[in-house]
C-alpha positions as CSV (number, residue, x, y, z in Angstrom):
1,M,-139.9,-93.9,-86.6
2,I,-142.5,-94.0,-89.4
3,I,-145.9,-92.6,-88.6
4,V,-148.9,-94.1,-90.4
5,L,-152.5,-92.6,-90.4
6,D,-155.7,-94.4,-91.4
7,V,-158.4,-91.7,-91.7
8,G,-161.9,-93.2,-91.6
9,N,-165.3,-91.6,-91.6
10,T,-165.7,-92.0,-87.8
11,N,-162.2,-92.5,-86.4
12,T,-158.6,-92.0,-87.3
13,V,-156.1,-94.5,-86.2
14,I,-152.4,-93.5,-85.9
15,G,-149.5,-95.9,-85.5
16,G,-145.8,-95.6,-85.1
17,Y,-143.3,-98.2,-86.4
18,E,-139.7,-98.7,-85.6
19,G,-138.5,-101.1,-88.2
20,N,-141.4,-103.6,-88.6
21,E,-142.5,-103.3,-85.0
22,L,-145.6,-101.3,-84.0
23,R,-144.5,-99.2,-81.1
24,F,-147.8,-97.4,-80.5
25,S,-151.2,-96.9,-81.8
26,L,-154.0,-94.5,-80.9
27,R,-157.5,-93.6,-82.1
28,M,-159.1,-90.2,-82.4
29,C,-162.3,-88.8,-83.9
30,S,-162.2,-87.8,-87.6
31,D,-163.4,-84.3,-87.0
32,R,-164.0,-82.4,-90.3
33,T,-164.5,-79.1,-88.4
34,R,-160.9,-78.8,-87.1
35,T,-158.4,-76.6,-88.9
36,A,-154.8,-77.6,-89.7
37,D,-153.7,-75.4,-86.8
38,E,-156.0,-77.2,-84.4
39,Y,-154.9,-80.6,-85.6
40,V,-151.2,-79.6,-85.0
41,F,-152.1,-78.7,-81.4
42,Y,-154.3,-81.8,-80.8
43,L,-151.9,-84.3,-82.4
44,R,-148.9,-82.9,-80.6
45,G,-150.6,-83.6,-77.3
46,L,-151.7,-87.1,-78.3
47,L,-148.2,-88.0,-79.5
48,Q,-146.5,-86.6,-76.5
49,D,-148.8,-88.6,-74.3
50,R,-147.4,-91.7,-76.0
51,Q,-143.9,-90.4,-75.5
52,V,-143.2,-90.0,-79.2
53,D,-140.1,-88.0,-80.0
54,L,-141.2,-86.0,-83.0
55,S,-137.5,-85.3,-83.9
56,K,-137.0,-89.0,-84.6
57,V,-139.8,-89.3,-87.1
58,E,-138.3,-90.1,-90.5
59,G,-141.5,-89.8,-92.6
60,G,-145.0,-91.1,-92.8
61,I,-148.0,-92.0,-94.9
62,I,-151.8,-91.2,-94.8
63,S,-154.7,-93.2,-96.1
64,S,-158.0,-91.3,-96.0
65,V,-161.6,-91.9,-97.1
66,V,-162.5,-88.3,-96.0
67,P,-161.2,-86.0,-98.8
68,E,-161.3,-82.8,-96.6
69,L,-159.1,-84.4,-94.0
70,R,-156.6,-86.0,-96.3
71,Y,-154.5,-82.9,-96.8
72,L,-155.3,-81.2,-93.5
73,L,-153.8,-84.1,-91.6
74,R,-150.9,-84.3,-94.0
75,Q,-150.2,-80.6,-93.5
76,A,-150.4,-81.0,-89.7
77,M,-148.1,-84.0,-89.6
78,E,-145.5,-82.4,-91.8
79,R,-145.5,-79.3,-89.6
80,L,-145.1,-81.4,-86.5
81,T,-142.3,-83.5,-87.8
82,G,-140.6,-81.5,-90.6
83,Q,-140.8,-84.7,-92.8
84,K,-142.7,-85.5,-96.0
85,F,-145.9,-87.6,-95.7
86,L,-147.1,-89.7,-98.6
87,V,-150.8,-89.9,-99.4
88,V,-152.2,-93.3,-100.6
89,T,-153.5,-93.3,-104.2
90,N,-154.3,-96.0,-106.7
91,D,-151.4,-94.8,-108.8
92,M,-148.8,-95.8,-106.2
93,N,-146.6,-98.9,-106.5
94,L,-149.0,-101.5,-105.0
95,G,-146.5,-104.3,-104.9
96,G,-147.6,-105.8,-108.2
97,M,-151.4,-105.8,-107.4
98,E,-153.6,-104.6,-110.2
99,I,-157.0,-103.0,-109.6
100,K,-159.3,-104.7,-112.1
101,M,-162.4,-102.5,-111.5
102,D,-164.6,-100.7,-114.0
103,I,-163.3,-97.3,-112.6
104,P,-160.1,-98.1,-110.6
105,R,-159.8,-94.6,-109.2
106,Q,-163.1,-95.0,-107.3
107,L,-161.7,-97.7,-105.1
108,G,-161.3,-96.4,-101.6
109,A,-157.8,-95.9,-100.2
110,D,-158.7,-98.1,-97.2
111,L,-159.6,-101.0,-99.4
112,V,-156.3,-100.6,-101.4
113,V,-154.3,-100.7,-98.1
114,D,-156.2,-103.7,-96.7
115,A,-155.5,-105.6,-99.9
116,V,-151.8,-104.7,-100.0
117,A,-151.5,-105.8,-96.4
118,A,-153.4,-109.1,-96.8
119,L,-151.4,-110.0,-99.9
120,S,-148.2,-109.5,-97.9
121,L,-149.4,-112.0,-95.2
122,Y,-151.5,-114.6,-97.0
123,Q,-151.7,-116.5,-100.2
124,P,-154.5,-115.5,-102.6
125,P,-157.3,-115.9,-103.5
126,L,-158.5,-113.8,-100.6
127,V,-161.7,-112.3,-99.2
128,I,-161.1,-109.3,-96.9
129,F,-163.8,-107.9,-94.6
130,D,-163.4,-104.5,-93.0
131,L,-166.0,-103.6,-90.4
132,G,-166.1,-99.8,-90.0
133,T,-168.8,-97.2,-90.7
134,A,-169.5,-99.4,-93.7
135,T,-168.8,-103.1,-93.8
136,T,-166.7,-103.8,-97.0
137,M,-165.7,-107.0,-98.7
138,S,-162.8,-107.1,-101.1
139,V,-162.0,-110.0,-103.3
140,I,-158.5,-110.8,-104.5
141,D,-158.1,-113.4,-107.2
142,A,-155.5,-116.2,-107.4
143,E,-153.1,-113.9,-109.3
144,G,-153.2,-111.3,-106.6
145,N,-155.4,-108.8,-108.3
146,Y,-158.2,-106.8,-106.8
147,I,-161.3,-107.8,-108.8
148,G,-164.1,-106.3,-106.8
149,G,-166.2,-106.6,-103.7
150,A,-169.3,-105.4,-101.9
151,I,-170.3,-102.5,-99.6
152,I,-172.8,-103.1,-96.8
153,P,-174.2,-100.7,-94.1
154,G,-172.0,-101.0,-91.1
155,L,-173.1,-102.8,-87.9
156,R,-173.1,-99.6,-85.7
157,L,-174.8,-97.6,-88.5
158,S,-177.5,-100.2,-88.9
159,M,-178.3,-100.5,-85.2
160,D,-178.3,-96.7,-84.7
161,A,-180.7,-96.4,-87.6
162,L,-182.9,-99.1,-86.1
163,S,-183.0,-97.4,-82.7
164,A,-183.7,-94.0,-84.3
165,R,-186.6,-95.3,-86.5
166,A,-188.2,-97.7,-84.0
167,A,-189.7,-95.8,-81.1
168,Q,-189.5,-98.7,-78.6
169,L,-186.0,-99.9,-79.5
170,P,-183.2,-98.5,-77.4
171,F,-179.6,-97.6,-78.3
172,I,-177.4,-100.6,-77.5
173,N,-173.8,-101.0,-76.6
174,L,-172.0,-103.1,-79.3
175,D,-168.8,-103.5,-77.3
176,E,-170.5,-106.2,-75.3
177,P,-171.5,-109.3,-77.3
178,P,-174.7,-111.2,-76.7
179,M,-174.8,-113.9,-74.0
180,V,-177.5,-115.9,-75.7
181,F,-178.7,-116.6,-79.2
182,I,-182.5,-116.5,-78.3
183,G,-183.0,-113.3,-76.5
184,K,-185.5,-113.0,-73.6
185,N,-185.7,-109.2,-73.5
186,T,-185.4,-106.3,-76.0
187,V,-181.7,-105.6,-75.5
188,D,-180.7,-109.2,-75.8
189,C,-182.9,-109.7,-78.8
190,M,-181.2,-106.7,-80.5
191,K,-177.7,-107.9,-79.6
192,S,-178.4,-111.4,-80.9
193,G,-179.8,-110.0,-84.1
194,A,-176.9,-107.6,-84.6
195,F,-174.0,-110.0,-83.9
196,Y,-175.3,-113.3,-85.2
197,S,-176.8,-111.8,-88.4
198,T,-173.5,-110.0,-89.1
199,A,-171.5,-113.2,-88.5
200,A,-173.9,-115.2,-90.8
201,M,-173.6,-112.5,-93.4
202,L,-169.8,-112.7,-93.4
203,D,-169.9,-116.5,-93.6
204,G,-172.4,-116.4,-96.4
205,M,-170.6,-113.7,-98.4
206,A,-167.3,-115.6,-98.2
207,Q,-169.1,-118.8,-99.4
208,R,-170.6,-117.0,-102.3
209,A,-167.2,-115.5,-103.2
210,E,-165.8,-119.1,-103.3
211,D,-168.7,-120.2,-105.4
212,T,-168.1,-117.4,-107.9
213,L,-164.3,-118.0,-108.1
214,G,-164.7,-121.7,-108.1
215,Q,-162.0,-122.3,-105.5
216,P,-161.4,-121.9,-101.8
217,V,-160.5,-118.5,-100.4
218,T,-158.6,-117.4,-97.3
219,V,-160.8,-114.9,-95.2
220,V,-159.0,-112.0,-93.6
221,A,-160.9,-109.4,-91.4
222,T,-160.2,-106.2,-89.6
223,G,-162.1,-103.1,-88.4
224,G,-163.3,-101.7,-85.1
225,L,-166.2,-104.1,-84.4
226,M,-164.7,-107.2,-86.1
227,G,-162.9,-108.2,-82.8
228,V,-166.3,-108.9,-81.1
229,V,-168.1,-110.3,-84.2
230,Y,-165.6,-112.9,-85.6
231,P,-166.0,-115.4,-82.7
232,F,-169.6,-115.8,-83.9
233,C,-168.5,-116.8,-87.4
234,R,-168.5,-120.5,-88.3
235,R,-165.7,-120.5,-90.9
236,P,-162.0,-119.7,-90.1
237,I,-161.2,-116.0,-90.2
238,H,-157.8,-114.4,-89.8
239,Y,-158.6,-111.4,-87.7
240,D,-156.0,-108.6,-87.6
241,E,-156.9,-105.4,-85.9
242,N,-153.8,-103.7,-87.3
243,L,-154.2,-104.8,-90.9
244,L,-154.5,-101.3,-92.3
245,L,-151.4,-100.1,-90.3
246,T,-149.4,-103.1,-91.7
247,G,-150.5,-102.1,-95.3
248,L,-149.6,-98.5,-94.8
249,L,-146.1,-99.4,-93.7
250,R,-145.7,-101.7,-96.7
251,L,-146.9,-98.9,-99.0
252,Y,-144.5,-96.4,-97.4
253,H,-141.5,-98.7,-98.1
254,L,-142.7,-99.5,-101.6
255,N,-143.0,-95.8,-102.5
256,H,-140.6,-93.8,-100.3
257,G,-137.7,-92.2,-102.1
């Protein structure tokens, strides 16, 4: 079994692959206050709950946008399994993809992994959206190179900020999509604004990417909230909740040994 970890600002997703088949996935909080010893204890319990035999783990790979957790979790997983875990960097074998940014090393590991995964599944040019703490857009040109993108405040972050700064606006649950477009009460109005504006933004950003490239693009999307947002989009979107895990497995095979 190969264990892959995607460490985000809010949550960490862990997946286990046997061959190319995802056998399990789980989600935990990305807690910067835990020590490596605490993570060993915590992860052992989570993996045992999924009936993972740690003695059968052959190796793994970690992608992290949280620098202080990158090596803590690597250390914890190596102690648990006795196997070497790779850490995603822009210097890895990316399967032929070049990063054509002003400062390539600044590109987040999660965006690298998303791009590698999408290129393994779809024909470029591509636009990739990832809805996490931030909403990111990555653009892959027709030659399969990462040429840039955009970073937008995430949906949950935006709505939390709105509730915190507007005294009469409540916290709303984004796991439940709006039932109507024109809201008749405060909560429905906030939900409509959150979901429909995000969907319209994704449609519009993809269209502007096509205008800039001068050719049609395939749109791929992932991230915690994308599953409830993409049905409100008007253009076809390939939604894959496990896109990052797929990319991590590909990078492991490209760089292992």
